[in-house]
C-alpha positions, 0 to 999 in steps of 0.5 A: 262866034269870038272867043273870050279874049284875055289880052296880056301885055309884056314888060322889060325883057321883051323890047328889041330894036324895030319894035313897032315899026312895021305897025306904024308903017301899015297903020294910021292909028299906030303911027299917031300913037308913036307921034303922040309919044314923041311929042309928050316926051320931047324926044323921038321915042319912035326912032329909038324903037324903030332904029335904035341903037339898042343901048339906048333902048335897053335903058330903063328910061327908054324901055318903059315908055318904048314897050308901053307905046309898042303895046298901045299901037298893037291894041290900036291895030287889034281894035281896028279889026274888031279884037277887043279883050274881055280881061287884061293883064300886064307883066310888070311894066305891061300892067300900064298897058293893060290898064290903058287897054282898060280904059282906066287912064287915057293914053298920054296919062299912061305915057307920063306914068310910065315915063315917071316909073322908068326914070324912078326905077333907074335912079333907084338902081343907080343909088342901090346897085342890084341885079336879078337872075332867073332860077329854072327847073326849081319848085317854088318852095325851094326858091323860097328857101334859096332866097332865105339862105342866100340872104346871109349875103344881103337882100334877095327875094322872089320877084316874078313867079312867071311860070313852074320851074321859072322864078325870078329872083332880085337883090343885092349882087353878092346875095343873088350870086349866092342864090344862083349857086345854091340854085345849081346845087338844088338842081337847077339846070340853067340859071340866067342872069338879066340884063337889068339896071337894078333889083326891080321888084325888091326893097332895094327899089323902094325910092321909086315907090315914093315918086309913083305915089306922087305921080298916080296922086296927081291922076284920076283913075276910071273903073275898068271897062273889062276885067283887070287882073293886078300883078300883086294880088294876081285877083281882079280889081276894079276899084280905082284906089285898089288899082292905084295902091297896087301900082305903088306896091308892084315896084317892090313886090313880086309879079305873081304872073302864073297865078294871074294867068290861072286867075283869067283861065278859071274866069273863062278866058279861051285865048290870049293874045299878047299885044306888043313886042316879042313872044315872052309871055305867049312862051310862058302860057303852055308852061303854066297850063298846057290847056291854054291857047295863046298868040302874039300880035306884034307886026301886021302879019300876025293878024291872020293868026290872032284872028283865026284864034279868037274866031275859033280857028287855029289849034 
């Protein structure tokens, strides 16, 4: 009997040149999605995903559509193999992939929304330069205190509660630098500055919210066909208007990822399948809860492992 599947979808930082290529080469369904994306966007997103160059792929305006389409392609292959989620969630940008998987909007609608989001967030980052850093090996309360102290140098807030001991902060460069310094004083073994084009999930990118409100106002959202956990609340959400509001808020709100995973685990998720590029979310699972079983699916060779996990095999 198939296990209860929570499907999780990666966000920015998981992109890599070559993403989706093997899936498109071996699956007509996956290839069709890349072809549709090229037509909708008016440029060869598929070529950018498959061949790079990396500098172009990691621009926010390209990264966000690239990750969305790669996750959709992975989902298409999983569905062709009879693998369907009982619940879904996505990390930041990945929330759009999760909502597509849940049938809240169709592929093209999601792609157009992600295109607007990428452009709006990039523009906000250019207008008000900011940065992000991961503070490692610190308790949540310590990070909150660090942000309060570092705010003397500018805006800095917790942006991603990824797992116990991995919290990302976001804000003005001077304030983030101060947070990194204070984190080291507090015993953080390592702090990692992230290669991003803005202070995402902070007040600095608030202008992007208006662009998303306008884009979201123009689309109809369906109730999810499976259970969906929102970033901003870490709770199951089903009302389309609540989903719409969450998508607007999440641009400047903290991504409550660790809590989102725990919500799905408490609801009976037995195996987490990360659909799309990379293994970031699978890596976070065991840090959140050592009992959780996760597998990633980004290339055709991963399918055997996914089948083994969801059909009751594997560890």
